[in-house]
C-alpha positions as CSV (number, residue, x, y, z in Angstrom):
1,M,12.8,-24.3,-21.3
2,D,14.8,-27.5,-21.5
3,L,18.3,-26.9,-20.2
4,K,20.8,-29.5,-21.3
5,F,23.0,-29.3,-18.2
6,N,22.6,-32.2,-15.7
7,L,24.5,-33.5,-12.7
8,H,25.2,-36.8,-14.5
9,Q,27.6,-35.1,-16.8
10,L,29.4,-33.4,-14.0
11,H,29.8,-36.6,-12.0
12,E,31.0,-38.4,-15.1
13,F,33.7,-35.8,-15.7
14,E,34.8,-35.9,-12.0
15,D,35.0,-39.8,-12.1
16,C,37.1,-39.7,-15.2
17,V,39.5,-37.2,-13.7
18,K,39.8,-39.3,-10.5
19,V,40.6,-42.4,-12.5
20,F,43.2,-40.5,-14.4
21,L,44.8,-39.1,-11.2
22,R,45.0,-42.5,-9.7
23,S,46.7,-43.9,-12.8
24,I,49.6,-41.4,-12.4
25,N,49.7,-41.6,-8.6
26,V,48.8,-38.0,-7.9
27,K,46.0,-36.6,-5.7
28,D,45.2,-33.3,-7.4
29,L,45.3,-31.8,-10.9
30,D,47.8,-29.2,-9.7
31,D,50.3,-32.0,-8.9
32,I,50.5,-33.2,-12.6
33,S,53.9,-32.8,-14.2
34,K,55.7,-34.0,-17.3
35,T,57.5,-36.6,-15.2
36,C,54.2,-38.1,-14.1
37,L,52.8,-38.2,-17.6
38,K,56.0,-39.9,-19.0
39,Q,55.5,-42.8,-16.5
40,I,52.2,-43.7,-18.1
41,H,52.2,-46.5,-20.7
42,K,51.0,-45.5,-24.1
43,D,47.7,-47.4,-24.2
44,P,46.3,-46.1,-20.9
45,L,47.4,-42.6,-21.8
46,V,45.5,-42.9,-25.2
47,E,42.4,-44.2,-23.4
48,H,42.4,-41.4,-20.8
49,T,43.0,-38.8,-23.5
50,L,40.1,-40.0,-25.6
51,K,37.7,-40.0,-22.6
52,L,38.7,-36.5,-21.5
53,T,38.5,-35.2,-25.1
54,K,34.9,-36.5,-25.4
55,L,34.0,-35.0,-22.0
56,L,35.6,-31.7,-22.9
57,K,33.6,-31.6,-26.2
58,S,30.4,-32.4,-24.3
59,S,31.1,-29.7,-21.7
60,H,31.9,-27.2,-24.4
61,E,28.5,-27.9,-26.1
62,M,26.8,-27.7,-22.8
63,L,28.3,-24.3,-22.0
64,K,27.3,-22.9,-25.4
65,S,23.8,-24.2,-24.9
66,A,23.7,-22.7,-21.3
67,A,24.9,-19.3,-22.7
68,A,22.2,-19.3,-25.3
69,D,19.5,-20.3,-22.8
70,L,20.7,-17.5,-20.4
71,D,20.4,-14.9,-23.2
72,T,16.9,-16.2,-24.0
73,L,15.9,-16.0,-20.3
74,K,17.2,-12.4,-20.1
75,C,15.2,-11.4,-23.2
76,E,12.1,-13.0,-21.8
77,Q,12.6,-11.2,-18.5
78,L,12.9,-7.8,-20.3
79,R,9.8,-8.6,-22.3
80,N,7.9,-9.6,-19.2
81,Q,8.9,-6.4,-17.5
82,S,7.6,-4.4,-20.5
83,K,4.4,-6.4,-20.4
84,I,4.0,-5.7,-16.7
85,I,4.5,-1.9,-17.2
86,Q,2.0,-2.0,-20.2
87,V,-0.6,-3.8,-18.0
88,Q,0.0,-1.2,-15.3
89,E,-0.6,1.6,-17.8
90,E,-3.8,-0.1,-19.0
91,L,-5.1,-0.5,-15.4
92,N,-4.4,3.2,-14.7
93,D,-6.3,4.1,-17.8
94,K,-9.2,2.1,-16.5
95,K,-8.8,3.7,-13.1
96,S,-9.2,7.1,-14.7
97,V,-12.4,6.0,-16.4
98,Q,-13.7,4.8,-13.1
99,L,-12.8,8.1,-11.4
100,D,-14.7,10.0,-14.1
101,S,-17.7,7.7,-13.4
102,V,-17.4,8.4,-9.7
103,Q,-17.2,12.1,-10.3
104,K,-20.3,12.0,-12.5
105,T,-22.2,10.1,-9.8
106,V,-21.0,12.7,-7.2
107,D,-22.2,15.5,-9.4
108,E,-25.7,13.9,-9.7
109,K,-25.9,13.3,-6.0
110,L,-24.9,16.8,-5.2
111,T,-27.6,18.2,-7.5
112,T,-30.2,16.2,-5.7
113,W,-28.9,16.9,-2.2
114,S,-28.5,20.7,-2.8
115,S,-32.1,20.9,-4.0
116,V,-33.3,19.2,-0.9
117,V,-31.3,21.4,1.4
118,A,-32.4,24.5,-0.4
119,K,-36.0,23.6,0.3
120,N,-35.6,22.8,3.9
121,S,-33.1,25.4,5.1
122,E,-32.7,29.1,5.1
123,K,-29.0,28.7,4.2
124,K,-28.5,28.1,0.5
125,V,-25.9,25.5,-0.4
126,V,-23.7,26.7,-3.2
127,Q,-23.1,23.7,-5.5
128,K,-19.8,25.1,-6.8
129,E,-18.3,25.2,-3.3
130,M,-19.5,21.6,-2.7
131,R,-17.9,20.4,-5.9
132,R,-14.7,22.2,-4.9
133,A,-14.7,20.4,-1.5
134,V,-15.2,17.0,-3.1
135,K,-12.5,17.7,-5.6
136,M,-10.1,18.7,-2.8
137,A,-10.9,15.5,-0.9
138,I,-10.2,13.4,-4.1
139,N,-6.9,15.3,-4.7
140,E,-5.9,14.8,-1.1
141,Q,-6.5,11.0,-1.4
142,D,-4.5,11.0,-4.6
143,R,-1.6,12.8,-3.1
144,E,-1.5,10.4,-0.1
145,R,-0.9,7.5,-2.6
146,S,1.8,9.4,-4.5
147,V,5.5,10.5,-4.2
148,V,7.7,12.7,-6.3
149,M,11.2,11.7,-7.4
150,F,13.8,14.4,-8.2
151,N,16.9,14.0,-10.4
152,A,15.4,10.9,-12.1
153,K,17.0,11.1,-15.6
154,E,14.6,11.8,-18.4
155,R,14.4,9.8,-21.7
156,E,16.7,11.1,-24.4
157,I,15.2,12.4,-27.6
158,T,16.7,9.5,-29.5
159,D,15.4,6.9,-27.0
160,L,12.3,5.2,-28.5
161,N,11.6,3.2,-25.2
162,E,8.1,4.5,-24.2
163,H,8.4,2.7,-20.8
164,H,11.7,4.5,-19.8
165,D,10.2,6.3,-16.8
166,G,8.4,3.2,-15.5
167,E,11.5,1.0,-15.8
168,L,13.6,3.6,-14.2
169,A,11.2,4.2,-11.3
170,Y,10.9,0.4,-10.8
171,K,14.7,0.1,-10.6
172,I,15.0,3.0,-8.1
173,M,12.3,1.5,-5.9
174,Q,14.0,-1.9,-5.9
175,R,17.4,-0.2,-5.0
176,A,15.7,1.6,-2.1
177,G,14.5,-1.7,-0.8
178,L,10.8,-1.6,-1.6
179,P,9.3,-5.1,-1.9
180,E,7.9,-6.4,-5.2
181,Q,4.7,-4.4,-6.1
182,D,1.4,-6.2,-5.2
183,G,-0.6,-3.4,-7.0
184,T,0.2,-1.0,-9.7
185,F,2.0,2.3,-10.1
186,N,1.7,5.1,-12.6
187,C,4.5,7.5,-13.7
188,E,4.2,11.0,-15.1
189,R,6.6,14.0,-15.4
190,I,5.6,17.2,-13.8
191,G,5.7,20.3,-15.9
192,A,6.5,21.0,-19.6
193,P,9.6,19.5,-21.2
194,D,12.7,21.7,-20.6
195,S,16.2,20.7,-21.9
196,S,17.8,22.8,-19.2
197,R,16.5,20.8,-16.3
198,C,15.2,17.3,-15.3
199,R,11.5,17.4,-14.6
200,P,10.3,15.7,-11.3
201,L,8.8,12.3,-11.7
202,K,5.5,11.7,-9.9
203,I,4.8,8.0,-8.9
204,S,1.2,7.1,-7.9
205,F,0.5,3.8,-6.2
206,S,-2.8,1.9,-5.6
207,S,-2.2,2.1,-1.8
208,K,-1.0,5.0,0.3
209,F,0.9,2.5,2.5
210,T,3.2,1.7,-0.4
211,A,3.9,5.4,-0.9
212,F,4.7,5.8,2.8
213,D,6.9,2.7,2.8
214,L,8.9,4.1,-0.1
215,L,9.4,7.4,1.6
216,L,10.8,5.6,4.7
217,K,13.2,3.5,2.6
218,S,14.3,6.2,0.2
219,K,17.1,7.1,2.7
220,N,18.8,3.8,1.5
221,L,19.5,5.5,-1.9
222,K,22.2,7.7,-0.4
223,D,24.5,4.6,-0.3
224,D,23.8,3.6,-3.9
225,D,26.4,4.7,-6.4
226,Q,24.0,5.0,-9.3
227,F,21.0,6.6,-7.5
228,K,22.6,8.5,-4.6
229,N,21.5,11.9,-6.1
230,I,17.8,10.7,-6.2
231,F,15.6,12.1,-3.5
232,I,12.0,11.3,-2.9
233,V,9.4,13.5,-1.2
234,P,5.7,13.4,-0.5
235,D,3.3,14.7,-3.2
236,R,2.4,18.1,-1.7
237,S,-0.2,20.6,-2.8
238,R,0.8,24.1,-3.8
239,E,-0.1,25.4,-0.3
240,E,1.8,22.6,1.4
241,R,4.9,23.2,-0.7
242,A,4.8,26.9,0.3
243,E,4.4,25.9,3.9
244,H,7.2,23.4,3.7
245,K,9.5,25.9,2.1
246,K,9.0,28.3,5.0
247,L,9.7,25.5,7.4
248,V,13.0,24.7,5.6
249,E,14.0,28.4,5.8
250,Q,13.2,28.4,9.5
251,L,15.1,25.2,10.0
252,K,18.2,26.6,8.3
253,A,18.0,29.7,10.5
254,K,17.7,27.7,13.7
255,R,20.7,25.5,12.7
256,V,22.8,28.7,12.2
257,E,21.7,30.2,15.5
258,N,22.2,26.9,17.5
259,P,25.0,24.9,15.7
260,D,25.3,22.5,18.7
261,K,21.7,21.3,18.4
262,K,20.2,19.0,15.8
263,F,17.0,20.3,14.3
264,Y,14.6,18.5,12.0
265,I,11.1,18.8,10.5
266,Y,8.5,16.4,11.8
267,H,4.7,16.6,11.3
268,K,4.8,20.2,9.8
269,S,6.8,21.6,12.8
270,I,10.5,22.0,13.7
271,R,11.8,19.8,16.5
272,S,15.2,19.4,18.1
273,K,17.4,16.9,19.8
274,N,19.6,18.0,22.7
């Protein structure tokens, strides 16, 4: 984009003002008074007025052009953000296809492996249990790369922006202090739509280290006026959620029993500070 603003115009304006100030024997624009202006002869005054008028007109045109350019840049930025989110969604779709392919390969290998073990061992390997173990491992890896946001406002019915959740998640992550994403992330709401509550928002990254980094930085949101009610937790399984719920209840009980101590949950256990 060719911006019309340049330093030459600025220096030209400053030089014109300096010449004008010297002609009326003042050092600053704030020192100009009617008395000073009356001392100037008509011809020099006309000449200075013409120069300043031309520069003011030029400056006015420059400001209008800059305002239009800024609006254009802002629109381009919004379009680029939408394109980024769209590309992320396309990459996630491709990732799902790849996972399906991996699962198919795993199934084929399991069939071969189970037949070999069945022939060479008295213990029969149950293929269903093997698939279940593989699925659990895949789900565990997926949860390690994911977090869950609570109180992230859902899209209004009248809102036609399909990228609402992605744009909101991106903004929350930036406010938390997470660096620009090197990889991709995917957003999905957990549970069926319900007008009486805001569904949690699951964010999945391409790396588990990004998820861990966001969990560490999420504490910064408590000082943010717009997102101070947002809290971010690990993506836990049903069993892990039940276990964590019990820990929270035990934590509350310990705090009531020992108000002088500070208790907290760390690595699935309750710890304290003296």
